All heavy atoms as an XYZ file, in Angstrom:
982
protein
N     -18.465    125.134     86.282
C     -17.966    124.467     85.085
C     -16.424    124.600     85.024
O     -15.894    125.702     85.135
C     -18.547    125.129     83.830
C     -18.114    124.465     82.529
C     -18.788    125.104     81.331
O     -19.691    125.936     81.463
N     -18.362    124.705     80.130
N     -15.756    123.465     84.864
C     -14.316    123.461     84.864
C     -13.802    123.903     83.473
O     -14.287    123.394     82.453
C     -13.754    122.080     85.229
C     -12.265    122.029     85.102
C     -14.210    121.664     86.632
N     -12.851    124.790     83.513
C     -12.203    125.199     82.279
C     -10.692    125.128     82.466
O     -10.149    125.677     83.431
C     -12.599    126.596     81.868
C     -13.944    126.715     81.224
C     -14.169    128.043     80.552
O     -13.835    129.074     81.068
N     -14.722    128.017     79.354
N     -10.042    124.457     81.526
C      -8.563    124.336     81.548
C      -8.090    124.894     80.216
O      -8.553    124.451     79.149
C      -8.163    122.858     81.698
C      -6.655    122.723     81.651
C      -8.717    122.291     83.029
N      -7.176    125.836     80.284
C      -6.741    126.510     79.042
C      -5.208    126.584     78.987
O      -4.583    127.092     79.905
C      -7.288    127.943     79.003
C      -6.822    128.647     77.722
C      -8.822    127.915     79.069
N      -4.650    126.022     77.927
C      -3.229    126.004     77.706
C      -2.814    127.162     76.813
O      -3.611    127.628     75.979
C      -2.751    124.714     77.042
C      -3.096    123.438     77.730
C      -4.418    122.831     77.293
O      -5.229    123.569     76.676
O      -4.596    121.614     77.448
N      -1.563    127.581     76.942
C      -1.020    128.591     76.045
C       0.509    128.441     76.024
O       1.077    127.712     76.837
C      -1.361    130.013     76.547
O      -0.830    130.250     77.832
N       1.137    129.108     75.055
C       2.599    129.114     74.985
C       3.196    128.225     73.913
O       4.414    128.256     73.750
N       2.409    127.483     73.225
C       2.936    126.658     72.152
C       3.422    127.524     70.977
O       3.213    128.724     70.925
N       4.076    126.871     70.036
C       4.560    127.592     68.861
C       5.549    126.760     68.073
O       5.714    125.579     68.304
N       6.208    127.448     67.156
C       7.215    126.812     66.301
C       8.570    127.264     66.755
O       8.841    128.459     66.949
C       7.008    127.281     64.850
C       8.085    126.875     63.816
C       8.118    125.354     63.688
C       7.764    127.512     62.478
N       9.456    126.301     66.983
C      10.804    126.616     67.474
C      11.776    125.657     66.798
O      11.403    124.548     66.400
C      10.827    126.437     69.012
C      10.573    124.987     69.432
C      12.137    126.956     69.584
N      13.026    126.121     66.674
C      14.059    125.257     66.074
C      14.566    124.263     67.114
O      14.508    124.504     68.334
C      15.187    126.117     65.580
C      14.885    126.903     64.327
C      16.095    127.600     63.745
O      17.030    127.956     64.465
N      16.144    127.770     62.444
N      15.110    123.171     66.635
C      15.693    122.155     67.502
C      16.774    122.839     68.391
O      17.524    123.695     67.919
C      16.308    121.048     66.697
N      16.733    122.469     69.669
C      17.660    123.088     70.625
C      17.089    124.301     71.340
O      17.668    124.793     72.301
N      15.915    124.755     70.856
C      15.301    125.920     71.422
C      14.477    125.634     72.683
O      14.449    124.513     73.188
N      13.845    126.674     73.196
C      13.057    126.567     74.410
C      11.654    127.121     74.199
O      11.432    127.996     73.349
C      13.713    127.310     75.589
O      13.720    128.715     75.269
C      15.159    126.880     75.775
N      10.729    126.612     74.980
C       9.371    127.123     75.062
C       8.910    126.930     76.508
O       9.360    126.015     77.198
C       8.445    126.382     74.152
C       8.368    126.719     72.655
C       7.461    125.745     71.927
C       7.957    128.159     72.415
N       7.972    127.777     76.923
C       7.331    127.583     78.221
C       5.799    127.560     78.021
O       5.259    128.544     77.530
C       7.684    128.686     79.255
C       7.199    128.340     80.646
C       7.639    129.293     81.725
N       6.819    130.463     81.808
C       6.641    131.177     82.938
N       7.203    130.772     84.045
N       5.889    132.254     82.911
N       5.232    126.485     78.379
C       3.784    126.325     78.294
C       3.184    126.763     79.628
O       3.759    126.520     80.688
C       3.384    124.885     78.009
C       3.999    124.239     76.742
C       3.416    122.853     76.541
C       3.780    125.115     75.522
N       1.984    127.315     79.526
C       1.222    127.689     80.737
C      -0.168    127.083     80.635
O      -0.686    126.839     79.538
C       1.114    129.202     80.860
O       2.384    129.801     80.993
N      -0.762    126.892     81.802
C      -2.106    126.330     81.873
C      -2.823    126.954     83.028
O      -2.324    126.920     84.160
C      -2.021    124.821     82.030
S      -3.575    124.028     82.535
N      -3.985    127.535     82.753
C      -4.808    128.074     83.831
C      -6.054    127.218     83.980
O      -6.571    126.678     82.992
C      -5.200    129.519     83.580
O      -5.901    129.601     82.318
C      -3.983    130.439     83.495
N      -6.480    127.064     85.185
C      -7.669    126.249     85.471
C      -8.645    127.034     86.321
O      -8.258    127.646     87.285
C      -7.286    124.964     86.161
N      -9.887    127.003     85.963
C     -10.942    127.665     86.731
C     -12.118    126.692     86.946
O     -12.214    125.691     86.271
C     -11.432    128.937     85.995
O     -11.953    128.582     84.726
N     -12.922    127.004     87.931
C     -14.062    126.147     88.204
C     -13.730    124.950     89.056
O     -14.548    124.043     89.241
N     -12.483    124.933     89.560
C     -12.082    123.846     90.465
C     -11.157    124.441     91.507
O     -10.586    125.521     91.316
C     -11.425    122.688     89.713
C     -10.265    122.961     88.746
C      -8.968    123.225     89.485
C     -10.049    121.801     87.823
N     -10.992    123.719     92.587
C     -10.022    124.145     93.637
C      -8.641    123.673     93.161
O      -8.257    122.536     93.385
C     -10.394    123.506     94.977
O     -11.754    123.879     95.283
C      -9.485    124.015     96.069
N      -7.912    124.575     92.554
C      -6.673    124.222     91.848
C      -5.701    123.452     92.725
O      -5.126    122.439     92.318
C      -6.032    125.511     91.345
C      -4.820    125.283     90.468
C      -4.947    124.875     89.145
C      -3.532    125.489     90.997
C      -3.836    124.645     88.353
C      -2.409    125.289     90.180
C      -2.552    124.879     88.882
N      -5.537    123.892     93.958
C      -4.528    123.264     94.802
C      -5.020    121.991     95.461
O      -4.334    121.426     96.322
C      -3.955    124.235     95.867
C      -5.021    124.735     96.786
O      -6.200    124.306     96.709
O      -4.705    125.615     97.616
N      -6.175    121.490     95.033
C      -6.652    120.201     95.476
C      -6.340    119.084     94.491
O      -6.694    117.922     94.724
C      -8.168    120.227     95.742
N      -5.697    119.454     93.367
C      -5.447    118.506     92.299
C      -3.958    118.352     91.988
O      -3.228    119.359     91.905
C      -6.156    118.950     91.033
C      -7.635    118.869     91.086
C      -8.386    119.902     91.645
C      -8.333    117.765     90.605
C      -9.781    119.845     91.705
C      -9.701    117.700     90.637
C     -10.412    118.739     91.201
O     -11.788    118.638     91.251
N      -3.564    117.083     91.764
C      -2.325    116.890     91.016
C      -2.572    117.344     89.596
O      -3.705    117.206     89.073
C      -1.938    115.419     91.043
N      -1.559    117.908     88.962
C      -1.698    118.426     87.603
C      -0.625    117.815     86.710
O       0.428    117.372     87.196
C      -1.530    119.956     87.581
C      -2.538    120.720     88.408
S      -4.201    120.663     87.692
C      -3.948    121.533     86.139
N      -0.910    117.775     85.430
C       0.081    117.193     84.551
C       0.006    117.697     83.146
O      -0.910    118.448     82.773
N       0.995    117.315     82.354
C       1.053    117.587     80.934
C       1.114    116.268     80.193
O       1.837    115.366     80.569
C       2.284    118.432     80.600
C       2.238    119.819     81.102
C       2.796    120.294     82.265
C       1.617    120.939     80.470
N       2.537    121.645     82.389
C       1.810    122.056     81.307
C       0.881    121.104     79.282
C       1.314    123.316     80.995
C       0.386    122.349     78.985
C       0.597    123.462     79.859
N       0.367    116.220     79.126
C       0.342    115.088     78.188
C       0.594    115.627     76.794
O       0.467    116.829     76.566
C      -1.021    114.379     78.234
C      -1.280    113.624     79.505
C      -1.606    114.278     80.672
C      -1.274    112.226     79.505
C      -1.814    113.593     81.861
C      -1.534    111.541     80.680
C      -1.816    112.205     81.859
N       0.954    114.749     75.861
C       1.129    115.191     74.499
C       0.663    114.065     73.549
O       0.683    112.887     73.906
C       2.552    115.592     74.229
C       3.568    114.434     74.248
C       4.989    114.990     74.091
N       5.978    113.918     74.120
C       7.269    114.117     74.103
N       7.775    115.369     74.097
N       8.104    113.093     74.074
N       0.308    114.478     72.402
C      -0.131    113.533     71.361
C       0.359    114.008     70.007
O       0.016    115.121     69.560
C      -1.664    113.397     71.377
C      -2.149    112.294     70.448
C      -3.622    111.966     70.694
O      -4.369    112.742     71.250
N      -4.032    110.784     70.221
N       1.153    113.163     69.401
C       1.662    113.422     68.059
C       0.723    112.747     67.064
O      -0.008    111.796     67.412
C       3.085    112.855     67.892
N       0.688    113.227     65.805
C      -0.189    112.623     64.796
C       0.039    111.142     64.663
O       1.164    110.698     64.562
C       0.182    113.391     63.542
C       0.703    114.691     64.006
C       1.425    114.395     65.295
N      -1.053    110.378     64.715
C      -0.939    108.941     64.527
C      -0.463    108.189     65.754
O      -0.255    106.978     65.677
N      -0.275    108.888     66.873
C       0.221    108.219     68.093
C      -0.789    108.381     69.242
O      -1.620    109.271     69.214
C       1.578    108.792     68.472
C       2.711    108.502     67.477
C       4.045    108.897     68.061
C       5.151    108.528     67.090
N       6.488    108.867     67.649
N      -0.592    107.534     70.239
C      -1.404    107.636     71.451
C      -0.960    108.838     72.281
O       0.173    109.288     72.231
C      -1.229    106.358     72.293
C      -1.781    105.075     71.644
C      -3.265    105.044     71.720
O      -3.850    105.428     72.738
O      -3.875    104.625     70.721
N      -1.938    109.360     73.048
C      -1.606    110.417     73.995
C      -0.715    109.825     75.084
O      -0.953    108.756     75.608
C      -2.866    111.015     74.590
C      -2.639    112.246     75.447
C      -3.940    112.879     75.895
N      -4.684    113.381     74.734
C      -5.796    114.142     74.840
N      -6.216    114.528     76.050
N      -6.443    114.511     73.803
N       0.343    110.528     75.437
C       1.296    110.049     76.418
C       1.546    111.090     77.528
O       1.518    112.271     77.268
C       2.630    109.687     75.766
C       3.364    110.843     75.128
C       4.724    110.439     74.608
O       5.164    109.292     74.780
O       5.374    111.331     73.989
N       1.790    110.556     78.705
C       2.086    111.466     79.816
C       3.482    112.018     79.694
O       4.417    111.296     79.350
N       3.625    113.303     79.970
C       4.913    113.982     79.879
C       5.433    114.260     81.286
O       6.596    113.984     81.582
C       4.797    115.310     79.089
C       6.074    116.098     79.134
C       4.380    115.049     77.647
N       4.559    114.784     82.130
C       5.011    115.167     83.463
C       3.821    115.318     84.389
O       2.705    115.616     83.942
C       5.808    116.481     83.426
O       6.372    116.785     84.696
N       4.068    115.126     85.681
C       2.996    115.271     86.703
C       3.581    115.939     87.912
O       4.760    115.714     88.232
C       2.440    113.910     87.050
S       1.108    113.952     88.235
N       2.769    116.731     88.582
C       3.203    117.439     89.801
C       2.092    117.342     90.863
O       0.902    117.447     90.531
C       3.541    118.923     89.459
C       4.165    119.636     90.671
C       2.322    119.683     88.972
C       4.791    120.994     90.309
N       2.511    117.098     92.077
C       1.549    116.980     93.142
C       0.930    118.327     93.524
O       1.420    119.379     93.035
C       2.171    116.356     94.392
O       3.242    117.177     94.835
N      -0.092    118.310     94.360
C      -0.856    119.505     94.626
C      -0.024    120.659     95.146
O      -0.251    121.812     94.815
C      -1.998    119.174     95.609
C      -1.457    118.869     97.000
C      -0.983    117.677     97.462
C      -1.357    119.787     98.068
N      -0.577    117.760     98.741
C      -0.810    119.060     99.163
C      -1.662    121.132     98.282
C      -0.573    119.651    100.389
C      -1.446    121.716     99.490
C      -0.894    120.989    100.537
N       0.981    120.332     95.949
C       1.802    121.384     96.536
C       3.108    121.614     95.820
O       3.919    122.492     96.180
N       3.366    120.832     94.783
C       4.594    120.988     94.015
C       5.788    120.191     94.558
O       6.868    120.265     94.023
N       5.533    119.488     95.656
C       6.640    118.776     96.277
C       7.116    117.510     95.585
O       8.255    117.070     95.800
N       6.277    116.958     94.714
C       6.638    115.744     93.982
C       6.408    115.974     92.518
O       5.358    116.467     92.125
C       5.786    114.566     94.473
O       5.994    114.311     95.833
N       7.407    115.640     91.735
C       7.310    115.767     90.273
C       7.781    114.488     89.601
O       8.662    113.796     90.138
C       8.127    116.957     89.761
O       9.505    116.775     90.130
C       7.604    118.284     90.295
N       7.200    114.218     88.461
C       7.511    112.999     87.704
C       7.602    113.359     86.224
O       6.920    114.261     85.773
C       6.440    111.939     87.914
C       6.260    111.571     89.355
C       5.346    112.286     90.130
C       6.978    110.548     89.955
C       5.182    111.965     91.483
C       6.823    110.256     91.282
C       5.920    110.977     92.048
O       5.740    110.660     93.378
N       8.486    112.661     85.523
C       8.711    112.922     84.125
C       8.763    111.625     83.325
O       9.285    110.608     83.799
C      10.003    113.697     83.938
C      10.026    115.041     84.585
C      10.501    115.205     85.888
C       9.532    116.169     83.949
C      10.509    116.418     86.502
C       9.532    117.400     84.561
C      10.013    117.539     85.823
O      10.017    118.744     86.450
N       8.326    111.724     82.083
C       8.573    110.594     81.163
C      10.073    110.578     80.878
O      10.756    111.598     80.886
C       7.825    110.856     79.861
N      10.579    109.393     80.635
C      12.055    109.235     80.390
C      12.477    110.116     79.237
O      13.610    110.599     79.234
C      12.361    107.738     80.118
C      12.292    106.891     81.362
O      12.305    107.466     82.479
O      12.222    105.654     81.214
N      11.642    110.248     78.261
C      12.011    110.973     77.022
C      12.257    112.469     77.245
O      12.838    113.135     76.412
C      10.929    110.809     75.956
O       9.687    111.262     76.434
N      11.784    112.999     78.404
C      11.949    114.434     78.630
C      12.735    114.745     79.885
O      12.992    115.929     80.167
C      10.567    115.160     78.715
C       9.735    114.822     77.475
C       9.798    114.798     79.987
N      13.122    113.762     80.636
C      13.910    113.968     81.859
C      15.167    114.737     81.574
O      15.897    114.481     80.605
C      14.273    112.625     82.503
C      13.151    112.033     83.345
C      13.589    110.729     83.957
C      12.475    110.069     84.724
N      12.840    108.742     85.244
N      15.430    115.748     82.410
C      16.620    116.559     82.240
C      16.423    117.699     81.283
O      17.283    118.595     81.177
N      15.343    117.714     80.524
C      15.118    118.792     79.549
C      13.873    119.632     79.918
O      13.803    120.832     79.651
C      14.916    118.216     78.137
C      16.107    117.452     77.629
C      15.940    117.060     76.176
N      14.793    116.165     75.932
C      13.777    116.446     75.146
N      13.761    117.614     74.493
N      12.781    115.601     74.975
N      12.845    118.969     80.497
C      11.598    119.659     80.812
C      11.488    119.815     82.320
O      11.932    118.971     83.081
C      10.385    118.871     80.317
C      10.219    118.800     78.820
C      11.169    119.263     77.932
C       9.014    118.276     78.297
C      10.993    119.210     76.577
C       8.819    118.226     76.923
C       9.819    118.677     76.060
N      10.866    120.906     82.749
C      10.599    121.131     84.167
C       9.144    121.565     84.359
O       8.709    122.549     83.728
C      11.530    122.212     84.731
O      12.902    121.822     84.502
C      11.286    122.393     86.207
N       8.468    120.857     85.220
C       7.080    121.184     85.546
C       7.064    121.987     86.848
O       7.858    121.733     87.761
C       6.196    119.926     85.663
C       4.709    120.293     85.715
C       6.615    119.072     86.848
C       3.788    119.073     85.608
N       6.179    122.972     86.931
C       6.028    123.757     88.166
C       4.590    124.297     88.203
O       3.865    124.237     87.220
C       7.038    124.908     88.203
O       6.856    125.800     87.124
N       4.227    124.790     89.361
C       2.883    125.377     89.533
C       2.915    126.524     90.473
O       3.775    126.592     91.391
C       1.910    124.297     89.998
C       2.222    123.756     91.386
C       1.347    122.498     91.691
N      -0.070    122.819     91.754
C      -1.026    121.888     91.671
N      -0.728    120.625     91.515
N      -2.290    122.264     91.732
N       2.001    127.447     90.286
C       1.793    128.591     91.161
C       0.325    128.500     91.618
O      -0.548    128.914     90.850
C       2.109    129.868     90.472
C       2.034    131.086     91.369
O       1.261    131.042     92.367
O       2.703    132.091     91.098
N       0.086    127.985     92.787
C      -1.292    127.795     93.234
C      -2.048    129.127     93.450
O      -3.222    129.193     93.315
C      -1.326    126.942     94.506
C      -1.027    125.482     94.219
O      -1.097    125.004     93.087
N      -0.650    124.763     95.250
N      -1.281    130.138     93.849
C      -1.938    131.440     94.035
C      -2.497    132.001     92.722
O      -3.519    132.649     92.693
C      -0.949    132.432     94.637
N      -1.819    131.658     91.622
C      -2.258    132.113     90.289
C      -3.061    131.035     89.589
O      -3.492    131.253     88.443
C      -1.059    132.483     89.453
C      -0.282    133.696     89.968
C       0.882    134.043     89.045
C       1.623    135.265     89.547
N       2.757    135.601     88.667
N      -3.217    129.877     90.214
C      -3.945    128.755     89.597
C      -3.397    128.444     88.223
O      -4.120    128.250     87.246
C      -5.435    129.061     89.493
C      -6.124    129.260     90.830
C      -7.632    129.437     90.690
C      -8.299    129.547     92.031
N      -9.786    129.687     91.914
N      -2.064    128.383     88.166
C      -1.397    128.214     86.897
C      -0.339    127.084     86.988
O       0.383    127.007     87.968
C      -0.712    129.527     86.446
O      -1.727    130.554     86.350
C      -0.049    129.351     85.083
N      -0.302    126.317     85.944
C       0.670    125.257     85.770
C       1.615    125.622     84.644
O       1.191    126.263     83.655
C      -0.057    123.941     85.416
C       0.802    122.712     85.159
C       1.389    122.175     86.459
C      -0.060    121.625     84.474
N       2.873    125.224     84.763
C       3.868    125.570     83.735
C       4.619    124.312     83.287
O       4.744    123.321     84.050
C       4.902    126.558     84.296
C       4.303    127.848     84.834
C       4.127    128.026     86.166
C       3.946    128.857     83.957
C       3.584    129.210     86.673
C       3.434    130.050     84.427
C       3.227    130.190     85.792
O       2.667    131.374     86.247
N       5.149    124.402     82.092
C       6.079    123.378     81.602
C       7.181    124.119     80.855
O       6.949    124.641     79.772
C       5.391    122.349     80.689
C       6.317    121.187     80.268
C       6.633    120.311     81.475
C       5.641    120.358     79.161
N       8.362    124.159     81.459
C       9.535    124.730     80.825
C      10.175    123.649     79.978
O      10.558    122.613     80.517
C      10.509    125.293     81.851
C      11.769    125.879     81.284
C      11.525    127.125     80.495
O      10.722    127.989     80.898
N      12.197    127.283     79.348
N      10.304    123.920     78.700
C      10.851    122.908     77.798
C      12.140    123.442     77.174
O      12.125    124.468     76.466
C       9.845    122.551     76.693
C       8.498    122.109     77.255
S       7.371    121.539     75.963
C       7.086    123.055     75.087
N      13.232    122.798     77.460
C      14.562    123.196     76.980
C      15.114    122.123     76.073
O      14.625    120.966     76.060
C      15.518    123.424     78.132
C      15.083    124.520     79.067
O      14.425    125.439     78.665
N      15.472    124.398     80.331
N      16.082    122.477     75.250
C      16.758    121.523     74.354
C      15.714    120.701     73.573
O      15.782    119.469     73.500
C      17.650    120.558     75.169
O      18.589    121.279     75.925
N      14.804    121.425     72.981
C      13.704    120.753     72.244
C      14.242    120.001     71.050
O      15.193    120.405     70.377
C      12.659    121.787     71.848
C      11.730    122.198     72.966
C      11.027    123.518     72.655
C      10.690    121.116     73.253
N      13.554    118.898     70.777
C      13.929    118.016     69.668
C      12.718    117.868     68.708
O      11.566    118.026     69.152
C      14.270    116.606     70.227
C      15.383    116.577     71.245
C      15.561    115.189     71.787
C      16.689    115.133     72.812
N      16.880    113.758     73.375
N      12.970    117.563     67.472
C      11.849    117.356     66.540
C      10.842    116.340     67.046
O       9.602    116.515     66.804
C      12.533    116.896     65.266
C      13.879    117.521     65.304
C      14.255    117.487     66.767
N      11.288    115.328     67.780
C      10.362    114.303     68.296
C       9.485    114.826     69.424
O       8.594    114.129     69.884
C      11.114    113.063     68.709
C      12.289    113.298     69.690
C      13.615    113.376     68.925
O      13.676    114.027     67.856
O      14.598    112.801     69.441
N       9.724    116.027     69.880
C       8.822    116.646     70.863
C       7.618    117.274     70.228
O       6.738    117.778     70.925
C       9.577    117.735     71.691
C      10.676    117.148     72.558
O      10.453    116.115     73.186
O      11.760    117.774     72.609
N       7.606    117.325     68.910
C       6.502    117.934     68.178
C       5.199    117.178     68.491
O       5.112    115.935     68.328
C       6.756    117.897     66.686
O       7.865    118.754     66.396
C       5.539    118.381     65.892
N       4.218    117.890     68.978
C       2.924    117.271     69.369
C       1.962    118.361     69.833
O       2.380    119.508     70.041
C       3.147    116.292     70.511
N       0.734    117.968     70.034
C      -0.241    118.789     70.726
C      -0.058    118.506     72.215
O      -0.047    117.338     72.626
C      -1.640    118.473     70.308
C      -2.710    119.396     70.882
S      -2.655    121.040     70.180
C      -3.490    120.723     68.641
N       0.118    119.530     72.997
C       0.356    119.372     74.443
C      -0.914    119.751     75.200
O      -1.519    120.809     74.957
C       1.519    120.260     74.899
C       2.847    119.652     74.530
C       3.281    119.612     73.202
C       3.671    119.127     75.488
C       4.499    119.043     72.894
C       4.906    118.576     75.213
C       5.312    118.503     73.876
O       6.495    117.920     73.565
N      -1.289    118.866     76.112
C      -2.522    119.041     76.866
C      -2.227    119.167     78.343
O      -1.404    118.417     78.900
C      -3.453    117.860     76.659
C      -3.931    117.672     75.258
C      -3.228    116.857     74.368
C      -5.101    118.291     74.796
C      -3.654    116.692     73.033
C      -5.516    118.123     73.505
C      -4.822    117.321     72.621
O      -5.243    117.168     71.334
N      -2.926    120.046     79.010
C      -2.868    120.186     80.436
C      -3.981    119.350     81.053
O      -5.064    119.228     80.448
C      -3.054    121.657     80.793
S      -3.182    122.036     82.567
N      -3.708    118.747     82.219
C      -4.709    117.890     82.831
C      -4.738    118.070     84.354
O      -3.664    118.211     84.954
C      -4.408    116.429     82.469
N      -5.908    118.066     84.873
C      -6.096    118.001     86.350
C      -6.562    116.594     86.678
O      -7.565    116.141     86.134
C      -7.135    119.010     86.803
N      -5.827    115.906     87.541
C      -6.119    114.525     87.821
C      -7.312    114.420     88.806
O      -7.147    114.699     90.002
C      -4.908    113.824     88.434
C      -3.803    113.593     87.476
C      -2.901    114.588     87.133
C      -3.651    112.352     86.842
C      -1.869    114.379     86.205
C      -2.642    112.121     85.954
C      -1.731    113.127     85.613
N      -8.414    114.031     88.316
C      -9.607    113.909     89.167
C      -9.381    112.937     90.304
O      -8.976    111.785     90.089
C     -10.792    113.450     88.332
C     -11.311    114.431     87.328
C     -12.608    113.925     86.757
N     -13.160    114.818     85.744
C     -14.334    114.662     85.184
N     -15.093    113.599     85.506
N     -14.773    115.507     84.286
N      -9.689    113.426     91.490
C      -9.602    112.556     92.654
C      -8.200    112.379     93.225
O      -8.020    111.601     94.174
N      -7.255    113.087     92.726
C      -5.877    112.914     93.230
C      -5.202    114.233     93.568
O      -5.186    115.152     92.731
C      -5.030    112.220     92.121
C      -5.308    110.756     91.953
C      -6.240    110.340     91.016
C      -4.651    109.805     92.712
C      -6.542    108.990     90.847
C      -4.935    108.462     92.562
C      -5.877    108.057     91.629
O      -6.178    106.724     91.485
N      -4.650    114.264     94.740
C      -3.828    115.393     95.155
C      -2.359    115.088     94.839
O      -1.551    115.999     94.626
C      -4.006    115.684     96.644
C      -5.376    116.260     96.981
C      -5.608    116.264     98.481
N      -4.721    117.194     99.190
C      -4.997    118.470     99.451
N      -6.131    118.978     99.013
N      -4.146    119.206    100.132
N      -2.055    113.792     94.843
C      -0.707    113.337     94.484
C      -0.841    112.569     93.166
O      -1.837    111.991     92.866
C      -0.154    112.436     95.568
C       0.087    113.166     96.876
C      -0.901    113.256     97.845
C       1.302    113.818     97.118
C      -0.690    113.969     99.027
C       1.542    114.511     98.300
C       0.511    114.581     99.236
O       0.737    115.288    100.404
N       0.276    112.557     92.396
C       0.239    111.878     91.132
C      -0.013    110.388     91.339
O       0.687    109.736     92.104
C       1.588    112.064     90.418
S       1.971    113.798     90.091
N      -1.011    109.858     90.634
C      -1.266    108.400     90.767
C      -0.121    107.597     90.208
O       0.636    108.070     89.372
C      -2.566    108.222     89.973
C      -2.587    109.389     89.012
C      -1.914    110.498     89.704
N      -0.017    106.380     90.663
C       1.068    105.534     90.188
C       1.086    105.326     88.736
O       2.116    105.186     88.094
N      -0.128    105.315     88.153
C      -0.250    105.123     86.710
C      -0.507    106.442     85.974
O      -1.220    106.501     84.977
C      -1.441    104.161     86.444
O      -2.606    104.725     86.994
N       0.109    107.525     86.430
C      -0.218    108.841     85.935
C      -0.013    108.977     84.438
O      -0.732    109.718     83.761
C       0.569    109.944     86.661
C       2.059    109.965     86.358
C       3.013    109.303     87.036
C       2.699    110.635     85.293
N       4.260    109.550     86.508
C       4.089    110.356     85.405
C       2.297    111.461     84.229
C       5.044    110.863     84.543
C       3.221    111.981     83.362
C       4.578    111.647     83.528
N       0.953    108.243     83.879
C       1.206    108.366     82.442
C       0.041    107.879     81.590
O      -0.089    108.273     80.433
C       2.463    107.652     82.035
O       2.369    106.273     82.430
C       3.684    108.261     82.694
N      -0.801    106.994     82.174
C      -1.888    106.385     81.442
C      -3.236    106.876     81.919
O      -4.273    106.517     81.375
C      -1.866    104.872     81.552
C      -0.596    104.275     81.096
C       0.340    103.803     82.035
C      -0.261    104.170     79.747
C       1.535    103.238     81.643
C       0.932    103.608     79.352
C       1.834    103.159     80.272
N      -3.254    107.727     82.983
C      -4.507    108.109     83.582
C      -5.318    109.002     82.659
O      -4.815    109.985     82.118
C      -4.220    108.861     84.899
C      -5.416    108.962     85.828
C      -5.881    107.842     86.486
C      -6.060    110.175     86.036
C      -6.978    107.925     87.347
C      -7.127    110.268     86.872
C      -7.573    109.123     87.537
O      -8.663    109.230     88.376
N      -6.563    108.657     82.432
C      -7.384    109.337     81.436
C      -8.525    110.128     82.071
O      -9.116    110.979     81.404
C      -7.941    108.360     80.405
C      -6.883    107.612     79.620
C      -6.098    108.572     78.725
C      -5.236    107.862     77.691
N      -4.224    107.031     78.266
N      -8.865    109.845     83.332
C     -10.036    110.477     83.947
C      -9.644    111.838     84.502
O      -9.737    112.092     85.696
C     -10.591    109.573     85.056
C     -11.918    110.117     85.576
O     -12.632    110.805     84.888
N     -12.214    109.787     86.835
N      -9.243    112.699     83.579
C      -8.801    114.027     83.960
C      -9.728    115.115     83.396
O     -10.517    114.858     82.503
C      -7.407    114.279     83.364
C      -6.386    113.262     83.762
O      -6.354    112.830     84.901
N      -5.556    112.846     82.824
N      -9.586    116.283     83.992
C     -10.112    117.476     83.294
C      -9.062    117.868     82.283
O      -7.882    118.020     82.673
C     -10.364    118.604     84.299
C     -11.466    118.364     85.281
C     -11.214    118.209     86.629
C     -12.816    118.318     84.833
C     -12.275    118.014     87.538
C     -13.843    118.079     85.733
C     -13.565    117.937     87.077
O     -14.584    117.728     87.981
N      -9.456    118.045     81.052
C      -8.507    118.335     79.977
C      -8.727    119.701     79.388
O      -9.847    120.197     79.266
C      -8.728    117.311     78.833
C      -8.400    115.933     79.173
C      -9.297    114.931     79.494
C      -7.106    115.298     79.220
N      -8.640    113.755     79.748
C      -7.293    113.974     79.569
C      -5.813    115.749     78.976
C      -6.239    113.046     79.700
C      -4.774    114.867     79.115
C      -4.980    113.528     79.452
N      -7.599    120.294     78.939
C      -7.661    121.501     78.114
C      -7.788    121.097     76.647
O      -7.831    119.933     76.316
N      -7.858    122.133     75.795
C      -7.995    121.908     74.351
C      -6.654    121.652     73.680
O      -6.636    121.211     72.532
C      -8.694    123.116     73.693
C     -10.149    123.242     74.147
C     -10.975    122.027     73.791
O     -11.032    121.619     72.626
N     -11.626    121.427     74.778
N      -5.566    121.978     74.357
C      -4.268    121.700     73.798
C      -3.622    122.924     73.178
O      -4.288    123.870     72.758
N      -2.309    122.869     73.135
C      -1.497    123.907     72.453
C      -0.455    123.193     71.635
O       0.186    122.250     72.100
C      -0.899    124.896     73.490
O      -0.250    125.937     72.750
C       0.090    124.231     74.423
N      -0.305    123.608     70.376
C       0.601    122.901     69.450
C       2.053    123.347     69.651
O       2.331    124.547     69.701
C       0.155    123.187     68.011
C       1.047    122.528     66.965
C       0.972    121.030     66.962
O      -0.108    120.432     67.174
N       2.102    120.367     66.751
N       2.902    122.382     69.731
C       4.359    122.600     69.782
C       4.969    121.937     68.565
O       4.769    120.750     68.354
C       4.980    122.040     71.057
C       6.494    122.102     70.997
C       4.464    122.818     72.298
N       5.677    122.706     67.776
C       6.347    122.167     66.591
C       7.806    122.533     66.633
O       8.173    123.690     66.783
C       5.707    122.748     65.305
O       4.313    122.469     65.277
C       6.387    122.129     64.064
N       8.648    121.492     66.562
C      10.090    121.692     66.612
C      10.689    121.323     65.260
O      10.553    120.176     64.808
C      10.742    120.859     67.748
C      12.216    121.119     67.830
C      10.044    121.108     69.060
N      11.313    122.303     64.624
C      11.902    122.040     63.311
C      13.360    121.635     63.466
O      14.056    122.064     64.358
C      11.767    123.279     62.446
O      12.529    124.357     63.018
N      13.800    120.792     62.525
C      15.197    120.307     62.583
C      16.120    121.227     61.826
O      15.716    122.123     61.139
C      15.249    118.909     61.999
O      14.770    118.901     60.674
């Protein structure tokens, strides 16, 4: 049984930093591209970042480029998202995802839905 669990969310002031973590069990972690998505109230879930199985390729939504960094530690089966210079518009539930069937981020990664999903961790940025 696949389990994906996020942690590290919280309340932070604008300009602050947070680091999200995600652990995955029940799957061969380094066989999957991994990613972060987020969903704000009343909005569609959107892709934030994706990383290939070995960490050699990373992708970011334009809204977070230069501020967020995705990384992974395959030995620990853990995915990270370092979030710097946070803005109120970053407020959302953040979800970790393992891209089923992909070792590399698919071309449509921002819209890909056939993932293993975690339950999410809330990030709230106050102005």
